[in-house]
N, C-alpha and C positions, 0 to 999 in steps of 0.2 A: 615749752619750746617745740613738743612733739604733737600739738594740736593740729587738726587738718586743715586750718587755715594758713598756718605757718607752713606746713608741708607743701601745700598748693602754691604758695608764693615761692618756695625754694625751688621747686620744680619748673615754675614758670621762668625763674631768672637763670636757671641753670641749662635750660633748653637750647640757646643758641650754641654754647659751648659744647654741649653734649652731642647735639646732632651733627655739629661741624665735624668733631673729631670721628664721629661714627660713619659719616659720609666718606671722610678720607680714608678711613679703614676699609670699608665695604665697596666704595666706589658706585653704590646704587642707592637712588633716593629712596625709593620705596622700603628697601631693606633697612636703611638708616633710621627712617621714621619708625618702622615697626620695632627695631632694637630699642630704640629711644622708649617707645610706650611700653614695651615689656618691662624696660628698667623702672619706669614709673610706677606699674604695678606692683613690682617687688618693693619698691620704696614704700608705697602706702601700706604693705603689708607688714615690712620690718621696722621702719622707723619709729612708728608709734610704740612698739615693743622695746627696741633697743636703743632708741634715742637717735637724734640725726648724726650723720658723719661730719668729720671736720671739714671736708671739702665735698658737698653735694654733687657738683659738676663732675668731679673726678670718679666718685662713686658710681654716678650713673653712666659714665663712659665705660669703666669696667665692667659693670653689670649689663649693659647694653651690648658691649662687645661679645660677652660670653653668651649671651641669649642669641645674639645674630649669628654666632658660629653654630649653636646648636641647631638653629633653623636650616643653616646650610648642610649641616649634616644629616639632618632628617629628609631633606630633598635629595641627597645623593648617598644613600646607604651603601650603595654598591661601588661607590667611587672613592679612591683614596684621596683625602682632603689634601690639596697642595700645602707645602710648609707656608709659615706666615708671610715670608718675604715675597712669595709669589702672589699673594692676595693683598698686601698691606704695605703702606710706606710708613707705618707709625714709627718705626725706629730710625728711619734714615734722616738725613740732615737737611732740613728745608731752608729756604732762603734765609740767611742770618739776619736779615732786616727784621722779619716778624719776631725773633728773638729780642731785639734791641728795641722794639716798639712796646712789648708788655712784659712785665717782670714775672708774669704769672708761672704756675708750675707746668702749664702745658702751653702749647703753641697757640696763637690767637687764630683759632680755626673760625672764629665769627666773621672777621674781616676777609679771611680767605674765602668763606662760604659765600659771602655777598658778591664777591667778583666773579665766582663761578656761577652763581645764579643769573648774574647780569651779563651773559654771555650774548655776543652779537648775532649768534644763530637764532636766538628768540627775538620776537617783536618786543618793543621797549615795554609796553603794558605788561605783557607776560612776564618781562625780566623782573619788575618791581614786584607784581602780585605773587610770583613764585618765591621770590627772597622773603616777602613778607609771611607766606605761609610755611616754607620750609625754616628759614632761620628763626623767626620770631615766634611762630606757633599761633598767629592770630587766626581767627575763625574766617571762614569765607564770608558771612555776614559783616564782620568787621572791615575785612578789605573791601568788600563791595560798598560799604558805606563811604570809605575813604575814596573810592573812585567814583561815587555817585552813579552806580550801576546796580542792576538786580543781582540777588544772591545767585540766580541760576547762570547769569552773564558771567559772573565773577568765576564760578565753579567750572564752567567751560573753558575759560581762559587758562585756568591753572592745570586743568586736565589735559589740554592741548600742549601745554609747555612741557610737562613731564613726559607725555607720550613722544614728543617730539626729541627730547633727550635721550629717551630709551630707544627710539628708532635710529638714530644717528649712531649710537653706540653698537647697536646690531649690525648696522651697514659698515662698521669699521672705521666710520669718520665722526666719532661721537664727540660730544662736548667734553673737553678733557677737565678732570677733576684736580689737576695740579693748580698751584697757585700761579696766576698769570704773570708774565713779565712786565717790564716797565712800559712797553708801547701798549700792550693790552689793557693795562691797568688804566692808562689815559683815556683809552677809547671807551671804556665802561664806567668812567667817573661819573657823568651825569646821572646814569642809572642808580649808581650805587648811593650818590648823595640823595636822590629822591627817595629811595627806599628808607635811608637813615632818617629823614625828615618825617616820612609817613610813620615809621615807627615811634618817633617821638610824639608826634601827634596823637596817637593811639594811646599812648601813656598819659599826654597831657589832657586829653578830653576825660580821661577816667582816673585822674589823679587820687580821687577819694576813695578808689577802690585799691587795696593794698597789694592785689595780684597784678593790677596793671601799672601802678606807679613807677615800678623799677624799669620799666621801659624807657622812660625819659633819661634815667641815669645811664642806661646801656647805650642810647642812640648817642648821647654826648660823649661817652667813651669812644664809640666807634668814630665820631667825627674828630676827636683829638688825635686818634690813630691815622685818619685819613690826613690830617693836617701835617703829621710828620712824614708822610708819603709824598704830599704835595705841599712842601713849606710856602712856596710863592705862588699859590693858586687863590686869587682874592675870592672866588665863590665859596671856596671851602672855608676859608676865613669867615665869610658872612654866614654860612650855614653854621659853623660852630657858634659865632657871636649870637646868632638869632635864638638858638636854642637855650644858651646859656643865661640870656636877658629874660626870655619867658619863664625859665625854670627858677630864677631868682625870686619869683613872686609867690613860689609855692606856699610858703609860710602863712601867706595873707589870702589866699585864694577862697579858703572855706572857713567858716565860723566854728564854734564849738560844737554844733550840731550837725556838722558836716554838710551844711548847705553852702552854695556857691556865693561868693562876694564879688560883685563887680568891680572893675579895675578902679573906677572912680571913688568908690567906697572903701578900698582896702587901706589898711594901716601900714603905710610905706615904711614904718620902723621895722616891719616884720620882714621886709625884703632882704635878700642875702646880698650884703655889699661885696663879698668876695668874688661871686659869680658875676655881679654887675661889673665890677672892675675889669675881670678877665675878659668878659664880653664887650665891654667898651672900647679896650685897647685892641682888640681883635677887629672890630670894624672900623676903628680909626686908620688902622694899619691897611686894611683892605681897601679903603676908600683912596688912599694915597697911590694905589695902582692905576686908577683913573680907568678902570675897566668894569664899569657898573654890571651887575646882574641881578636877577630876582631876590636871591638869598640876601645880598648885600643890601638892597633896597627894603626888605621886610625887617633886616637887622637894624637899619637906621632908623625906621619907624619905632621898633621897640627900645631903641637907644634914647629917643627923645621922651618917651614915657619914663625910662630910668633916670634921666637926668632932672626930671620935673620933681622939686621936692614937695609941691602939693599940686593936685588935679588943675587948680586954676592956673597954674604955671606953663601948663602943657601948651606947645606950640602947634595948634591945630592947622593953621596955614600951612606950615612946612608939611605935616603929615598927609594933608590933601595932596599937596604937590607931588610927594613921593608915591601915594597910592596912584595918582595919574600917570606917573612914569611906569609903575608896576602893571597897569592896565595896558600900556603900550608893549611892554616887553612880555607879558604873559597875560594876554586876555582870557578871563576867566568870570564866571558869574559870581564866585566866591569873593574874588577881588573886588568886584563892583559893589556886592553887599557890603564887604568892610568898609569901603569908600563911602557909602550911604550913611553909616553911622556917624562918619565925621562930617559929611555934608549936613546932617541933622542938627549938628552942633553949629555950623557956620551959617546955614540958610534956612534952617526950620525942618520940621518933620514932615510937613506937607512937600517939600521939595524932594526930600529923601523918599518918601514913600512913592512919589511920582517915578523916581530912578529906578526903584527896585521892582516895580509892577511888571516889566518885561521878562523878569527872571523866574517868575513862578513856575512856569512849566519845567524848565530845567532843573529847577531846585525843589521839585514837589516832594521828594523824599529826605529834605535836608532840614534837620531841626533848628539851626540858626536861623534860616530864612523867616519862619514862621514866628520865631521868638522875636526877631527883630521887627517885622512887620506888624506884630501886636504891641510892641513898645512905642512905634511910631504913632499907632492908632490911638493908643491910650493917651498919648500926649495931646493929641488933637481932640480928644474928648469924645471919640467914636467908641464908646464902650461896648456896644454890641458886635461890632466888627472886630474889635480887639479880642472879645470873648472867643470869636470863631477862630481867629488866628492862634490864640493860645492853646484853644482845644485840639488844634491840629499839632501845635508844637510838642504839647506833652505826649501825644501819642507816638512821637517820633523820638522822644527822649532817650538818649544811649546810656545813661547812668542816673542813680537815684538823685544825685545833686542837681541835675539839669531838670529833671522832673518837680523837684521841690521848689526850684526857683520859679517855674512857670506857675506851680500851685498857689504860690503866694499872690501872683497878680489875679488868678482867678477868684481866690478868696476875698481879695479887695474888691473885686468887680461886684461880687455876689454881696458883700456887705454894703455897698453904694446903692445896689438895686433894692436891697431890703430897707433901708432907711429911706 
């Protein structure tokens, strides 16, 4: 229980709650992050010797708070430190709604912090990027990959967001660190939903990594909290349904060696029927509102897969129609790439390959593009071109499971060439 892998996983899982509470206490993003990092260093020193605490997040909050206060004292040795109530609202009563949403021992600082990061003072892209960095601790390369931009460009966006918050606070018109009211929550809802889904995707794409897998559970938890705040919002129902249905396949997505198993090859008996039931109920409820949105459409696609007892029973025509609707609502090269996989089943790999050809420039750093292109070329018997695409894909793999999946294709091509 005290090995470094477990400690790393515990620190990753506790980060959102700990950083959220420390930000609420210090009202300074940099100081909150520094306090959390200091608490992590002390955890790495103490936990292997003394064993893990009962509540890692609470331990990190307490230790981080004390470390942060030590930093304040070092910077102002000749200044009397203000009383706690002057620099912290740790003990005051926040909106009782947050207490009702989560029965944890401390307030749900994660959801609170999400709405703070998604402040309208910041451009939308900076809102989501900052939330992913501050709340979830994703690295700049991880966030850059999610946005399909370079690491340097994403680093610049995050830095600008933090600088803008600091500047506005110095000017006396800062981004407030209090939980927003009902109107502000509604205005920031889209950015918060986008951040939660990106958080889920980061965990989902690396679910074979014990340190990243908990991100999916945290994203689902946050979506459920959002749903309690906005119980009649169909897009939040769709978001929650989408993540639940995707997460339901976790037990079948990897084989005993940790290698990825394609959807059509998965043992559907291993899918989580409880999560499927919850997800199907939510998407059915959302669609009754007759206010379609991107999350609902994606959830409807996932629902078709969930309802098919066998791959042969999948309604690919309906999935294609839903992807076409999604392309109209939310034009994106990734959506078109996903639709091309469906088109390959309905009309052939040659049509699908032609469909994705214009996407290469925009998806030049995107692993699934080259993996999909390679698969289409392989189906068409164009082995040399497939090998080139798979070689590009393996260089872009974000996890060992992705790399192993492509390596199997390359091994088969090599075996064919030898024979």
